[in-house]
N, C-alpha and C positions, 0 to 999 in steps of 0.2 A: 504494500500500500504506500503510495507516495504522499508527500506532504501537500496539503492544500491550504493556500493563504485564505484568511477569512477577513471580513470587514464587519465591524460592529457599529451600530448607530451611535453617533456622538452628538447628543442634543436633539434638536428638532429638525424636521424637514429632511432633505436629501443629503445630509452631510454624514460621512462615514469615516471611521478611523481603522486602518489596517491592524489586525491583531494576529500575532504569530505565537507559536509555542503550544505546549500542552500542559494542562493541569493533571493532577494525580488520577482523577477519574477517567481521563481520556486515553490512558495507556491500557492496552490489552495484551496479555501474555501471548506470544506467538506472532504479533504484528511485526511487519518489516517495513521500515521507512527508507525509501530510496532518496538520497540527498542530491539535489540539483541546485545550481549548475555544477559542472565539474571544474577542474582547474589544470591548466597546462603550466608545468614548472619551467621557468626560464633560468638562464645562468645568473642573472642579477638576483633573483629570489634566493638562490642557493648560496651564492657568495656572501651576500649581505647578511642573511640570517646566520650563517656559520660564523662569520667574523664578529657580528654583533654580540653573539652569545659566547664569545671567547673560546670557540672550538678551533684549535690550531692544527687539526689533522689535515695535511695537504691533499689527501684524496678527495676532499670536497671543493678545492679551489685552485689546485695546481695541475694544469693539464699535462705538463711534461711528466710529472710524478705519476699521475693517474694512468697514463698510457702504458706504463710498465707493470701495472697491477694486473690481477687476474680479470678485472673488469674491462681494462683497456681504455677507459675513459673516466671522466669525473663522475663520482657517485653522489647523488643527492643526499644531503644530511637527513638521517631518519627522524631527527627531532623536528625538522621542518615539516616533513610529511605527516608526522604525528599531530603537529599543531594544525595543519590544514584539514586533515580528516576530522579531527575533533571539532574544529570550527564549522565544518560543513554540517555536522550533526546538531549544532546548537538550536537552530530554528525548529527542529522536530523534537529534540530530546530535552534540552536543558534551558530553553528560553525562559521558562517559568520556575527554574530551580532556585531553591533557597541556598543550597550549598552542594559542592561537589565532594562526595564522601570518600572517593578513592578510585584508583585504577589498578587493575591486576591483569596478569597474563598478556602483556604486550609482546606480540610475536611479529617477526619480520621475515617471512618466508621467501621474499624475492626483492632484488634491488630496484631502485627507481633512478632513472637517468634524466639529464637535461632534455627537455622536449617531450617528456611523457605527459599524457593527460590522465589525471586521476579522478576517481569517483568514490563515493562511499555509500554504505547502507548500514542500518542498525536494526537489530532484532531485540524485541522486549523479552527478557528471560524470566523476570520475576517482579512482583510488586507486593507490597504489604503496607498496612497503615502503621504509622509511627506510634509506639506505645507511650512515649512521653510528650508527643506533640500532636494533639487530636486534629489540628487543622492542616496537617502535612502527612506525606507518605514517602516511602522509600521505593525507588525503582532501580532495577538492575538490567543493564543492556549489554549487548555485544556488538561492537562496530567493526566493520570490515572495509578496508580500502582496496580498490581494484584499479588496474590500468584499463585503458580503452579496449585492449584486446582480451579482457576478462581475467588477466593474471592477478591473483590475490597477492598483494605485497605487504599487507599489515592486518592484524586483528588485535583487538584489546577489549577487555571487559571494564565496565564503568558503573558506579553506583551513585545515584543522586538523591538528594532530599528535595522534594517538590511540593509546592503548595496545592491545596485542594481549591476547587472553585469558590470564588468569593473571598479568598484569603491570601492572594498574591500581593506582592509589593505594590503593584500598580493599583490595587484596590485601596491602598493607604495613601499613595502618592499619585494623585490623579492630575488632571489638567492644571497647569500653572495658574490659571485664573479661576479655579474653583474656590469658593469661599473658605476662609479659615473659620474655625469655630469662633463665634462671637462670645462676648463676655458672659451673657446669660446662659450660654450652652456649655461653658468650659467644665463645670462640675460634672454634667452628664457625659461630657466627652473626654473624661480622663483616660478611658481605654484608647481612644484615638490618639490623644497627646502622648501617652506612654508608648504606644506603638511607634509613633513618629520618632521619638527619642531613641527607642531601641534600634530601629532600622538604621538611623543615621550613625549611631555609635558602632553598630556591627559593620556597616560599610566602611567607616573610617579605619577600622582595625585591619582592613585589607592592605593598607599602605598607600601607594600612589594613586589616589582617586580624586575625582572632582565631584563635589556635591553642590548642587544648585538649589538654593532656596530652602523652604520648609523649616526655617529657624536653625539651620545647621550652625551658624555662627554662635548662637546662644547655647545650643546643646554641647558644642565643642569648645566653649569659651575657656575652659581650664586645660584643654589639650595643647601642650606646648609644641606638638608636632604640626599642628594645623596652621596654615596660612589663611587668614580670613579676610576676604576682599568684599567690600561693599560696592555694588554697581548702581550707578545713577544714570537715568536717561531723562532728557527733556520731556515734560508731560505731553506736549503736542506731538512729538515724534512717537511716543508710546501709543497715543490714540490712533495715529495713522497706520503704524505697523500692525497693531492688533486688529484693526478694522480690515486691513488687507488680508491678513492671515486667516481670519475667521469668516470673511465674506459678509461683513455686516456694515452698517452705516457708521460714520464717525461719531454721531450722537449716541448710538447704542454702545459703541466702543468706550466712549467717555464715561458713560454710566457704569459699565461693568468694571472699568479700571478703578473708579472712585470707590465702588463697593469692595473691590479686592483690597485696595489700600487701607480702607477702614477696618476690614476684617484682619488684615495683617498686623496693623497697629495694635488692635485689641489683643490679638494672639500674643504678640511680643510683650505687651505691658503686663498681661495677666500671668504669663508663664515665666518670663525672664525679668520682669519689672524694668524693662528697657524699651526705648524706641528702636525700630528696625535698623536704622543706620547709626545707632549710638556708637561713639568712638571707642567705648570700652569693649565692644564686641567685635571690632574689626581692626585689622592692621593697616589696610590700604583703602 
């Protein structure tokens, strides 16, 4: 079964937003997802990736050295092909994942060379509900990389923690212009607020990441690793840009942005006791 892109209605009328990935309930043991498009590996891909990742083996970038090997030519770095095959599988397998729990049994039965076109497919091996996280489940899959002639050059097993319907990160962090909880709703929205804080904190633990909005500067105000940047844009420009993006009038855009700004101010004042662009929350 191949992956099918979906679109979900976003607001009113004929506006839709593309949605990709699968929730826990969407996985069925035995299903096979054929990942497309494929990818032709060129010399720049291989040399750049190899040297960027500090791999000094000349078989991956020295043609004179490689021609005397048993392969007779440059061999594509298997870490590159692993990354590409894993990347191909994301939209079908782990787009909705909360965490990647592990990789096992990575096997490389055949070499890959410059100019080869590679494809991938994934079979669902097992799924079970998480015992400690009732809104999430664990899915195990086996991914296979093949060349255009059908040669299997890679297989690996992978286990992911994935959200159930209605409990994905996108259900917490929706449209940038969706209202923040207002003052009168904050007590009832503690679950929402705590979830936002937890998501931002967990994302920040990953290292080099960019977190846009949702009070991240307040949540991470005591994290010395974080560089917190306040972004300001002229109000009239915001109106025009948002109207163009959403396909609405500038008057409608102005109203929505004012509502958003008011909600954001209330959110910051009640959660952090600060204004959104308070200098104590940002570095730049």
